[in-house]
N, C-alpha and C positions, 0 to 999 in steps of 0.2 A: 679196812672202820679205822676212824679216827679212835682215841678218846672222845673226841668234844661232839659224835654221834652214834646216837642211838639210834637199832632198827628201830620202824614205825609198826605196830600191829595192821593187819589189816581193816580189822575192827577202828582200830583209830582212826584212818584215811576216812573212810563213812559217813563214822559221825562226825568227823569237822566238814564230809561237804554239806550234809544233811542241814550243820550249823549255820554254813553258809546260805545254802538254798534257801535256805526257812528267812531267809532277809531280806533275798530276793541283791544278794550282790554277784557280780561276776567274779569271775579271780580275780580280775588287773581290783576291781572295789578289796577285797579281801588285802592281800598283797599289801596294796598303797596304802592302807589303815594301819599291818602292823610294817609295814619299811621293807617290806621284801617280796618280788621277782613277781609275777602272775605265773609263771613257768614253777618255782618254789612252793605256790600253792596246790600247782594244782600237783608233786611232786608228791605231796606230804596227804593228800587226799586218793593218791594212789598206791601210798600204802609203803612209797619207797624209802629210804636212807636219808635221813637228814638232821640238823643238830637242832639238840634240844633245845636252843635258847631259843631254835623255831617254831617248833610245838610250844612252847611254851604262851608266848608272845600271842598265836595263832589262840589259842583259849582260853588268856586275858581278853582279844577283841570279841574274839565270842561269849563272854563272860559265865564259864563251864571250867572246872576243874581240869585238871590233868586228869583225876581218880577215875572223873565222869565218863571220862574219853574213853581210860581209858577197863573201866571195868569187864570182867568177864558176863557175857549179853545173858542177858534176862526175857528176852523176847526177841520171835525171829524178823517179825516184826519193822520193828522201836530197835533192837540192843540194849533191851533193857534203858536206854536215851535219847529219849524223844527233843527234838529242838526245843532250846529251848522256849516257853509259852506255852507249848505242844502238850498235848492229851493223847496217848497212844490209843487208838479203836480197839486194836486186839487186848494191851495188859494196861489199860487203862492206868500206867509209866505217864510220870511229867504234870505239867502242870504250871508249876513255879516261872514268872519269869523274872 
């Protein structure tokens, strides 16, 4: 791993995937909005290593902070971070658009 890459936790990838799916975007659409390939987005969602700059770009396009994407899970259903604009039926987290 180079200095420009950092291991991406599995929960970070799951949260990225939920954010993308909540917007009904394909991998290609999400990548296009970030200036990266669909395969790069797919690797991020799978929790594989990626450049930190790509992780930051994805978070910005989804309108969520890196802190929210990396926070410890608070709920088994939504990891304590439901997609922006949604409320978790299990824990009540979320709601801010």
